[in-house]
MOPAC internal coordinates of N, CA, C and O (Angstrom, degrees):
PM7 1SCF
backbone

  N    0.0000 0     0.00 0     0.00 0    0    0    0
  C    1.4399 1     0.00 0     0.00 0    1    0    0
  C    1.5281 1   107.72 1     0.00 0    2    1    0
  O    1.2310 1   121.04 1   -46.72 1    3    2    1
  N    1.3179 1   115.61 1   133.28 1    3    2    1
  C    1.4514 1   120.17 1  -179.82 1    5    3    2
  C    1.5236 1   111.92 1   -81.43 1    6    5    3
  O    1.2310 1   121.36 1    -9.84 1    7    6    5
  N    1.3031 1   115.00 1   170.16 1    7    6    5
  C    1.4638 1   121.42 1  -179.46 1    9    7    6
  C    1.5167 1   111.25 1   -61.38 1   10    9    7
  O    1.2310 1   120.01 1   137.04 1   11   10    9
  N    1.3257 1   117.59 1   -42.96 1   11   10    9
  C    1.4621 1   120.78 1  -179.71 1   13   11   10
  C    1.5213 1   111.05 1   -62.92 1   14   13   11
  O    1.2310 1   120.59 1   139.58 1   15   14   13
  N    1.3111 1   116.49 1   -40.42 1   15   14   13
  C    1.4684 1   120.37 1   177.78 1   17   15   14
  C    1.5219 1   110.84 1   -63.32 1   18   17   15
  O    1.2310 1   120.57 1   134.12 1   19   18   17
  N    1.3221 1   116.52 1   -45.88 1   19   18   17
  C    1.4648 1   120.96 1   179.53 1   21   19   18
  C    1.5243 1   111.14 1   -61.28 1   22   21   19
  O    1.2310 1   120.74 1   138.06 1   23   22   21
  N    1.3343 1   116.18 1   -41.94 1   23   22   21
  C    1.4603 1   119.79 1   178.59 1   25   23   22
  C    1.5239 1   111.93 1   -65.18 1   26   25   23
  O    1.2310 1   120.28 1   138.73 1   27   26   25
  N    1.3147 1   117.07 1   -41.27 1   27   26   25
  C    1.4651 1   120.64 1  -179.75 1   29   27   26
  C    1.5239 1   111.16 1   -65.62 1   30   29   27
  O    1.2310 1   120.62 1   134.34 1   31   30   29
  N    1.3220 1   116.41 1   -45.66 1   31   30   29
  C    1.4629 1   120.68 1  -178.60 1   33   31   30
  C    1.5283 1   110.49 1   -69.17 1   34   33   31
  O    1.2310 1   120.53 1   133.28 1   35   34   33
  N    1.3333 1   116.60 1   -46.72 1   35   34   33
  C    1.4659 1   120.18 1   178.79 1   37   35   34
  C    1.5117 1   112.35 1   -65.28 1   38   37   35
  O    1.2310 1   120.78 1   139.69 1   39   38   37
  N    1.3090 1   116.12 1   -40.31 1   39   38   37
  C    1.4676 1   120.13 1   178.04 1   41   39   38
  C    1.5178 1   112.10 1   -63.98 1   42   41   39
  O    1.2310 1   120.85 1   137.39 1   43   42   41
  N    1.3192 1   115.98 1   -42.61 1   43   42   41
  C    1.4731 1   119.61 1   177.57 1   45   43   42
  C    1.5118 1   111.75 1   -61.74 1   46   45   43
  O    1.2310 1   120.47 1   138.62 1   47   46   45
  N    1.3300 1   116.71 1   -41.38 1   47   46   45
  C    1.4670 1   120.99 1   178.47 1   49   47   46
  C    1.5201 1   110.84 1   -64.39 1   50   49   47
  O    1.2310 1   120.21 1   135.90 1   51   50   49
  N    1.3270 1   117.21 1   -44.10 1   51   50   49
  C    1.4655 1   120.92 1  -179.06 1   53   51   50
  C    1.5245 1   111.43 1   -65.05 1   54   53   51
  O    1.2310 1   120.63 1   137.14 1   55   54   53
  N    1.3221 1   116.41 1   -42.86 1   55   54   53
  C    1.4646 1   120.07 1   179.40 1   57   55   54
  C    1.5319 1   110.37 1   -61.92 1   58   57   55
  O    1.2310 1   120.20 1   140.02 1   59   58   57
  N    1.3193 1   117.22 1   -39.98 1   59   58   57
  C    1.4639 1   120.67 1  -179.44 1   61   59   58
  C    1.5207 1   111.79 1   -65.29 1   62   61   59
  O    1.2310 1   120.25 1   136.63 1   63   62   61
  N    1.3255 1   117.13 1   -43.37 1   63   62   61
  C    1.4691 1   120.62 1  -178.47 1   65   63   62
  C    1.5239 1   110.91 1   -67.13 1   66   65   63
  O    1.2310 1   120.61 1   138.40 1   67   66   65
  N    1.3209 1   116.44 1   -41.60 1   67   66   65
  C    1.4659 1   120.34 1   179.42 1   69   67   66
  C    1.5262 1   110.48 1   -75.40 1   70   69   67
  O    1.2310 1   120.57 1   142.30 1   71   70   69
  N    1.3161 1   116.51 1   -37.70 1   71   70   69
  C    1.4600 1   121.03 1  -175.01 1   73   71   70
  C    1.5114 1   115.42 1   -76.11 1   74   73   71
  O    1.2310 1   119.56 1   149.55 1   75   74   73
  N    1.3222 1   118.44 1   -30.45 1   75   74   73
  C    1.4720 1   120.31 1  -176.39 1   77   75   74
  C    1.5265 1   112.60 1   -57.21 1   78   77   75
  O    1.2310 1   118.86 1   130.95 1   79   78   77
  N    1.3329 1   119.78 1   -49.05 1   79   78   77
  C    1.4693 1   118.60 1   178.02 1   81   79   78
  C    1.5348 1   112.71 1   -64.16 1   82   81   79
  O    1.2310 1   120.52 1   146.68 1   83   82   81
  N    1.3229 1   116.62 1   -33.32 1   83   82   81
  C    1.4631 1   119.93 1   178.30 1   85   83   82
  C    1.5223 1   111.11 1   -66.35 1   86   85   83
  O    1.2310 1   120.75 1   139.53 1   87   86   85
  N    1.3162 1   116.18 1   -40.47 1   87   86   85
  C    1.4650 1   120.27 1   178.56 1   89   87   86
  C    1.5248 1   110.40 1   -66.98 1   90   89   87
  O    1.2310 1   120.37 1   137.28 1   91   90   89
  N    1.3282 1   116.90 1   -42.72 1   91   90   89
  C    1.4633 1   119.69 1   177.80 1   93   91   90
  C    1.5240 1   111.15 1   -56.68 1   94   93   91
  O    1.2310 1   120.68 1   134.07 1   95   94   93
  N    1.3216 1   116.31 1   -45.93 1   95   94   93
  C    1.4568 1   120.39 1   179.32 1   97   95   94
  C    1.5214 1   110.81 1   -65.61 1   98   97   95
  O    1.2310 1   120.19 1   139.22 1   99   98   97
  N    1.3182 1   117.25 1   -40.78 1   99   98   97
  C    1.4636 1   121.24 1  -178.10 1  101   99   98
  C    1.5228 1   112.54 1   -62.43 1  102  101   99
  O    1.2310 1   120.28 1   145.86 1  103  102  101
  N    1.3247 1   117.07 1   -34.14 1  103  102  101
  C    1.4684 1   119.04 1  -179.89 1  105  103  102
  C    1.5205 1   112.57 1   -89.49 1  106  105  103
  O    1.2310 1   120.20 1   177.07 1  107  106  105
  N    1.3540 1   117.23 1    -2.93 1  107  106  105
  C    1.4548 1   119.73 1   171.95 1  109  107  106
  C    1.5075 1   117.46 1   114.84 1  110  109  107
  O    1.2310 1   119.30 1  -177.96 1  111  110  109
  N    1.3221 1   118.94 1     2.04 1  111  110  109
  C    1.4680 1   121.51 1   176.52 1  113  111  110
  C    1.5328 1   107.16 1   -91.38 1  114  113  111
  O    1.2310 1   120.32 1   -86.99 1  115  114  113
  N    1.3346 1   116.99 1    93.01 1  115  114  113
  C    1.4607 1   121.32 1  -171.74 1  117  115  114
  C    1.5247 1   111.58 1  -110.34 1  118  117  115
  O    1.2310 1   121.27 1    -8.64 1  119  118  117
  N    1.3347 1   115.18 1   171.36 1  119  118  117
  C    1.4626 1   120.18 1   177.66 1  121  119  118
  C    1.5183 1   111.66 1   -66.69 1  122  121  119
  O    1.2310 1   120.06 1   158.26 1  123  122  121
  N    1.3179 1   117.49 1   -21.74 1  123  122  121
  C    1.4623 1   121.54 1   179.77 1  125  123  122
  C    1.5307 1   112.38 1   -93.78 1  126  125  123
  O    1.2310 1   120.11 1  -177.91 1  127  126  125
  N    1.3133 1   117.39 1     2.09 1  127  126  125
  C    1.4675 1   120.96 1  -178.00 1  129  127  126
  C    1.5174 1   109.94 1   116.20 1  130  129  127
  O    1.2310 1   120.92 1     6.57 1  131  130  129
  N    1.3101 1   115.84 1  -173.43 1  131  130  129
  C    1.4622 1   120.84 1  -178.96 1  133  131  130
  C    1.5209 1   108.97 1   -75.82 1  134  133  131
  O    1.2310 1   120.66 1   -51.35 1  135  134  133
  N    1.3336 1   116.34 1   128.65 1  135  134  133
  C    1.4590 1   122.48 1  -177.04 1  137  135  134
  C    1.5297 1   110.49 1   -72.94 1  138  137  135
  O    1.2310 1   121.47 1   -44.53 1  139  138  137
  N    1.3165 1   114.80 1   135.47 1  139  138  137
  C    1.4638 1   121.77 1   179.41 1  141  139  138
  C    1.5227 1   109.82 1   -61.26 1  142  141  139
  O    1.2310 1   120.37 1   -44.61 1  143  142  141
  N    1.3363 1   116.90 1   135.39 1  143  142  141
  C    1.4493 1   122.16 1   176.05 1  145  143  142
  C    1.5240 1   115.30 1    75.59 1  146  145  143
  O    1.2310 1   120.17 1  -172.42 1  147  146  145
  N    1.3110 1   117.28 1     7.58 1  147  146  145
  C    1.4672 1   121.09 1  -177.01 1  149  147  146
  C    1.5251 1   111.27 1   -90.69 1  150  149  147
  O    1.2310 1   121.55 1    -7.36 1  151  150  149
  N    1.3229 1   114.63 1   172.64 1  151  150  149
  C    1.4600 1   121.02 1   173.76 1  153  151  150
  C    1.5304 1   110.00 1   -60.35 1  154  153  151
  O    1.2310 1   120.67 1   141.81 1  155  154  153
  N    1.3344 1   116.32 1   -38.19 1  155  154  153
  C    1.4638 1   120.82 1   178.37 1  157  155  154
  C    1.5306 1   110.72 1   -62.52 1  158  157  155
  O    1.2310 1   120.39 1   141.74 1  159  158  157
  N    1.3168 1   116.86 1   -38.26 1  159  158  157
  C    1.4661 1   120.47 1   178.38 1  161  159  158
  C    1.5269 1   110.71 1   -64.92 1  162  161  159
  O    1.2310 1   120.59 1   141.26 1  163  162  161
  N    1.3319 1   116.48 1   -38.74 1  163  162  161
  C    1.4651 1   119.94 1   177.12 1  165  163  162
  C    1.5215 1   110.80 1   -65.71 1  166  165  163
  O    1.2310 1   120.60 1   140.20 1  167  166  165
  N    1.3345 1   116.46 1   -39.80 1  167  166  165
  C    1.4687 1   120.43 1   176.79 1  169  167  166
  C    1.5216 1   110.63 1   -62.48 1  170  169  167
  O    1.2310 1   120.73 1   135.63 1  171  170  169
  N    1.3361 1   116.20 1   -44.37 1  171  170  169
  C    1.4565 1   120.34 1  -179.17 1  173  171  170
  C    1.5243 1   110.72 1   -64.20 1  174  173  171
  O    1.2310 1   120.43 1   138.61 1  175  174  173
  N    1.3151 1   116.79 1   -41.39 1  175  174  173
  C    1.4556 1   120.98 1   178.95 1  177  175  174
  C    1.5241 1   111.44 1   -61.85 1  178  177  175
  O    1.2310 1   120.69 1   135.33 1  179  178  177
  N    1.3185 1   116.29 1   -44.67 1  179  178  177
  C    1.4670 1   120.48 1   179.60 1  181  179  178
  C    1.5249 1   110.81 1   -65.05 1  182  181  179
  O    1.2310 1   120.51 1   138.58 1  183  182  181
  N    1.3380 1   116.62 1   -41.42 1  183  182  181
  C    1.4679 1   120.40 1   179.73 1  185  183  182
  C    1.5199 1   110.38 1   -65.14 1  186  185  183
  O    1.2310 1   120.40 1   138.92 1  187  186  185
  N    1.3148 1   116.83 1   -41.08 1  187  186  185
  C    1.4700 1   120.37 1   179.59 1  189  187  186
  C    1.5222 1   110.77 1   -66.85 1  190  189  187
  O    1.2310 1   120.13 1   138.04 1  191  190  189
  N    1.3159 1   117.35 1   -41.96 1  191  190  189
  C    1.4661 1   120.85 1   179.31 1  193  191  190
  C    1.5208 1   111.10 1   -62.88 1  194  193  191
  O    1.2310 1   120.51 1   143.12 1  195  194  193
  N    1.3225 1   116.64 1   -36.88 1  195  194  193
  C    1.4618 1   120.85 1  -179.07 1  197  195  194
  C    1.5264 1   112.56 1   -74.36 1  198  197  195
  O    1.2310 1   120.55 1   162.94 1  199  198  197
  N    1.3299 1   116.55 1   -17.06 1  199  198  197
  C    1.4644 1   120.17 1  -176.07 1  201  199  198
  C    1.5219 1   113.18 1  -120.88 1  202  201  199
  O    1.2310 1   120.39 1  -147.72 1  203  202  201
  N    1.3008 1   116.85 1    32.28 1  203  202  201
  C    1.4570 1   120.57 1   174.98 1  205  203  202
  C    1.5198 1   114.63 1    69.52 1  206  205  203
  O    1.2310 1   119.81 1  -151.70 1  207  206  205
  N    1.3240 1   117.97 1    28.30 1  207  206  205
  C    1.4519 1   121.43 1   174.92 1  209  207  206
  C    1.5089 1   115.74 1   100.82 1  210  209  207
  O    1.2310 1   119.45 1   178.79 1  211  210  209
  N    1.3048 1   118.66 1    -1.21 1  211  210  209
  C    1.4672 1   121.08 1  -179.01 1  213  211  210
  C    1.5244 1   110.46 1  -125.58 1  214  213  211
  O    1.2310 1   121.08 1   -29.95 1  215  214  213
  N    1.3173 1   115.54 1   150.05 1  215  214  213
  C    1.4623 1   120.73 1   173.04 1  217  215  214
  C    1.5256 1   106.59 1   -92.91 1  218  217  215
  O    1.2310 1   120.67 1   -56.53 1  219  218  217
  N    1.2981 1   116.33 1   123.47 1  219  218  217
  C    1.4607 1   122.62 1  -175.59 1  221  219  218
  C    1.5246 1   110.87 1   -71.26 1  222  221  219
  O    1.2310 1   120.47 1   -46.45 1  223  222  221
  N    1.3149 1   116.70 1   133.55 1  223  222  221
  C    1.4633 1   121.28 1   175.18 1  225  223  222
  C    1.5243 1   108.74 1   -60.25 1  226  225  223
  O    1.2310 1   120.87 1   -44.28 1  227  226  225
  N    1.3139 1   115.94 1   135.72 1  227  226  225
  C    1.4560 1   120.62 1  -179.43 1  229  227  226
  C    1.5153 1   114.09 1    87.22 1  230  229  227
  O    1.2310 1   120.39 1   177.21 1  231  230  229
  N    1.3343 1   116.85 1    -2.79 1  231  230  229
  C    1.4666 1   119.82 1   178.17 1  233  231  230
  C    1.5292 1   109.66 1   -74.17 1  234  233  231
  O    1.2310 1   120.70 1   -10.36 1  235  234  233
  N    1.3036 1   116.26 1   169.64 1  235  234  233
  C    1.4588 1   121.16 1   179.78 1  237  235  234
  C    1.5281 1   110.86 1   -57.36 1  238  237  235
  O    1.2310 1   120.42 1   134.60 1  239  238  237
  N    1.3212 1   116.80 1   -45.40 1  239  238  237
  C    1.4688 1   120.43 1  -179.87 1  241  239  238
  C    1.5257 1   110.43 1   -61.74 1  242  241  239
  O    1.2310 1   120.15 1   135.61 1  243  242  241
  N    1.3098 1   117.32 1   -44.39 1  243  242  241
  C    1.4687 1   120.95 1  -179.30 1  245  243  242
  C    1.5247 1   111.36 1   -63.61 1  246  245  243
  O    1.2310 1   120.18 1   137.42 1  247  246  245
  N    1.3171 1   117.26 1   -42.58 1  247  246  245
  C    1.4625 1   120.88 1   179.80 1  249  247  246
  C    1.5254 1   111.07 1   -66.36 1  250  249  247
  O    1.2310 1   120.37 1   134.24 1  251  250  249
  N    1.3275 1   116.89 1   -45.76 1  251  250  249
  C    1.4630 1   119.80 1   179.83 1  253  251  250
  C    1.5261 1   111.23 1   -62.87 1  254  253  251
  O    1.2310 1   120.07 1   141.71 1  255  254  253
  N    1.3334 1   117.48 1   -38.29 1  255  254  253
  C    1.4594 1   119.50 1   178.11 1  257  255  254
  C    1.5269 1   110.99 1   -68.10 1  258  257  255
  O    1.2310 1   120.05 1   141.88 1  259  258  257
  N    1.3080 1   117.52 1   -38.12 1  259  258  257
  C    1.4651 1   120.19 1   176.90 1  261  259  258
  C    1.5232 1   110.07 1   -61.47 1  262  261  259
  O    1.2310 1   120.22 1   137.62 1  263  262  261
  N    1.3232 1   117.18 1   -42.38 1  263  262  261
  C    1.4611 1   120.95 1   177.86 1  265  263  262
  C    1.5243 1   110.61 1   -66.48 1  266  265  263
  O    1.2310 1   120.28 1   140.04 1  267  266  265
  N    1.3298 1   117.07 1   -39.96 1  267  266  265
  C    1.4567 1   120.23 1   178.64 1  269  267  266
  C    1.5175 1   111.96 1   -64.43 1  270  269  267
  O    1.2310 1   120.33 1   144.29 1  271  270  269
  N    1.3213 1   116.97 1   -35.71 1  271  270  269
  C    1.4609 1   121.11 1  -177.88 1  273  271  270
  C    1.5181 1   112.78 1   -80.48 1  274  273  271
  O    1.2310 1   120.11 1   137.47 1  275  274  273
  N    1.3126 1   117.40 1   -42.53 1  275  274  273
  C    1.4692 1   120.88 1  -171.43 1  277  275  274
  C    1.5243 1   114.02 1  -114.20 1  278  277  275
  O    1.2310 1   119.73 1   173.40 1  279  278  277
  N    1.3084 1   118.12 1    -6.60 1  279  278  277
  C    1.4597 1   120.69 1  -176.28 1  281  279  278
  C    1.5162 1   110.75 1    96.75 1  282  281  279
  O    1.2310 1   121.39 1   -14.83 1  283  282  281
  N    1.3032 1   114.94 1   165.17 1  283  282  281
  C    1.4540 1   120.26 1  -178.13 1  285  283  282
  C    1.5240 1   111.16 1   -72.45 1  286  285  283
  O    1.2310 1   121.09 1   -34.19 1  287  286  285
  N    1.3086 1   115.52 1   145.81 1  287  286  285
  C    1.4623 1   121.21 1   174.97 1  289  287  286
  C    1.5258 1   109.03 1   -74.65 1  290  289  287
  O    1.2310 1   120.54 1    -9.94 1  291  290  289
  N    1.3129 1   116.57 1   170.06 1  291  290  289
  C    1.4664 1   120.69 1   177.82 1  293  291  290
  C    1.5253 1   110.25 1   -59.97 1  294  293  291
  O    1.2310 1   120.22 1   139.59 1  295  294  293
  N    1.3245 1   117.19 1   -40.41 1  295  294  293
  C    1.4647 1   120.56 1   179.44 1  297  295  294
  C    1.5251 1   111.16 1   -65.96 1  298  297  295
  O    1.2310 1   120.28 1   140.34 1  299  298  297
  N    1.3324 1   117.07 1   -39.66 1  299  298  297
  C    1.4639 1   120.31 1   178.68 1  301  299  298
  C    1.5210 1   110.69 1   -67.34 1  302  301  299
  O    1.2310 1   120.29 1   140.91 1  303  302  301
  N    1.3314 1   117.05 1   -39.09 1  303  302  301
  C    1.4583 1   120.29 1   176.21 1  305  303  302
  C    1.5192 1   110.86 1   -64.06 1  306  305  303
  O    1.2310 1   120.16 1   140.15 1  307  306  305
  N    1.3206 1   117.30 1   -39.85 1  307  306  305
  C    1.4652 1   120.65 1   178.23 1  309  307  306
  C    1.5275 1   110.39 1   -63.42 1  310  309  307
  O    1.2310 1   120.71 1   139.52 1  311  310  309
  N    1.3279 1   116.25 1   -40.48 1  311  310  309
  C    1.4672 1   120.14 1   177.85 1  313  311  310
  C    1.5227 1   110.67 1   -65.30 1  314  313  311
  O    1.2310 1   120.35 1   140.03 1  315  314  313
  N    1.3388 1   116.94 1   -39.97 1  315  314  313
  C    1.4638 1   120.73 1   178.29 1  317  315  314
  C    1.5268 1   110.73 1   -64.15 1  318  317  315
  O    1.2310 1   120.38 1   137.45 1  319  318  317
  N    1.3263 1   116.87 1   -42.55 1  319  318  317
  C    1.4708 1   120.94 1   178.16 1  321  319  318
  C    1.5242 1   109.95 1   -60.95 1  322  321  319
  O    1.2310 1   120.52 1   134.03 1  323  322  321
  N    1.3135 1   116.60 1   -45.97 1  323  322  321
  C    1.4704 1   120.86 1  -178.79 1  325  323  322
  C    1.5262 1   110.91 1   -63.20 1  326  325  323
  O    1.2310 1   120.63 1   133.57 1  327  326  325
  N    1.3296 1   116.41 1   -46.43 1  327  326  325
  C    1.4632 1   120.07 1  -179.71 1  329  327  326
  C    1.5257 1   110.97 1   -65.32 1  330  329  327
  O    1.2310 1   120.68 1   137.26 1  331  330  329
  N    1.3236 1   116.30 1   -42.74 1  331  330  329
  C    1.4594 1   119.66 1   179.64 1  333  331  330
  C    1.5087 1   112.81 1   -64.95 1  334  333  331
  O    1.2310 1   120.37 1   139.12 1  335  334  333
  N    1.3248 1   116.90 1   -40.88 1  335  334  333
  C    1.4676 1   120.71 1   177.65 1  337  335  334
  C    1.5211 1   110.26 1   -63.77 1  338  337  335
  O    1.2310 1   120.88 1   138.74 1  339  338  337
  N    1.3173 1   115.92 1   -41.26 1  339  338  337
  C    1.4660 1   119.55 1   177.25 1  341  339  338
  C    1.5148 1   112.27 1   -63.76 1  342  341  339
  O    1.2310 1   120.88 1   139.39 1  343  342  341
  N    1.3427 1   115.93 1   -40.61 1  343  342  341
  C    1.4632 1   119.87 1   177.85 1  345  343  342
  C    1.5295 1   110.63 1   -64.63 1  346  345  343
  O    1.2310 1   120.55 1   138.55 1  347  346  345
  N    1.3306 1   116.55 1   -41.45 1  347  346  345
  C    1.4610 1   119.98 1   177.78 1  349  347  346
  C    1.5167 1   111.99 1   -61.31 1  350  349  347
  O    1.2310 1   120.59 1   137.08 1  351  350  349
  N    1.3147 1   116.49 1   -42.92 1  351  350  349
  C    1.4621 1   120.99 1   178.38 1  353  351  350
  C    1.5258 1   111.11 1   -65.26 1  354  353  351
  O    1.2310 1   120.69 1   141.85 1  355  354  353
  N    1.3283 1   116.29 1   -38.15 1  355  354  353
  C    1.4631 1   120.70 1   178.84 1  357  355  354
  C    1.5225 1   110.87 1   -65.52 1  358  357  355
  O    1.2310 1   120.72 1   134.81 1  359  358  357
  N    1.3291 1   116.24 1   -45.19 1  359  358  357
  C    1.4627 1   119.97 1   178.23 1  361  359  358
  C    1.5241 1   110.31 1   -60.23 1  362  361  359
  O    1.2310 1   120.51 1   136.89 1  363  362  361
  N    1.3254 1   116.64 1   -43.11 1  363  362  361
  C    1.4594 1   120.45 1   178.11 1  365  363  362
  C    1.5302 1   110.46 1   -59.96 1  366  365  363
  O    1.2310 1   121.01 1   137.28 1  367  366  365
  N    1.3274 1   115.67 1   -42.72 1  367  366  365
  C    1.4696 1   119.22 1   178.33 1  369  367  366
  C    1.5093 1   112.74 1   -64.13 1  370  369  367
  O    1.2310 1   120.32 1   141.54 1  371  370  369
  N    1.3405 1   116.99 1   -38.46 1  371  370  369
  C    1.4675 1   119.99 1   178.16 1  373  371  370
  C    1.5202 1   111.53 1   -68.31 1  374  373  371
  O    1.2310 1   120.15 1   140.68 1  375  374  373
  N    1.3236 1   117.31 1   -39.32 1  375  374  373
  C    1.4550 1   121.19 1   178.03 1  377  375  374
  C    1.5273 1   110.08 1   -64.65 1  378  377  375
  O    1.2310 1   120.24 1   143.22 1  379  378  377
  N    1.3227 1   117.15 1   -36.78 1  379  378  377
  C    1.4626 1   120.75 1   179.81 1  381  379  378
  C    1.5219 1   111.20 1   -66.26 1  382  381  379
  O    1.2310 1   120.55 1   148.86 1  383  382  381
  N    1.3306 1   116.56 1   -31.14 1  383  382  381
  C    1.4597 1   120.92 1   179.48 1  385  383  382
  C    1.5363 1   110.32 1   -71.05 1  386  385  383
  O    1.2310 1   121.29 1   141.98 1  387  386  385
  N    1.3192 1   115.14 1   -38.02 1  387  386  385
  C    1.4796 1   120.44 1  -177.81 1  389  387  386
  C    1.4787 1   108.35 1   -74.58 1  390  389  387
  O    1.2310 1   120.10 1   180.00 1  391  390  389

């Protein structure tokens, strides 16, 4: 693997790990709970409406809020690293085509 490849893959992984908590907060999954009027609030409302007024434990909304409040789990960080590395490699491949 060349230096450029390593930088692209490593950079993509780093951006994903650092960026995931920022994105969660930006869409409304915060340490203080779901932000009023946010995309997360709309997700929670839809999930509650679909389930008779409650958000089901283990649902997407519940998991994202747990991550927003307490940070990503080791498994979520591993998934972010994998996705980010893949994105970095993909970008490198697209740049090589151009």
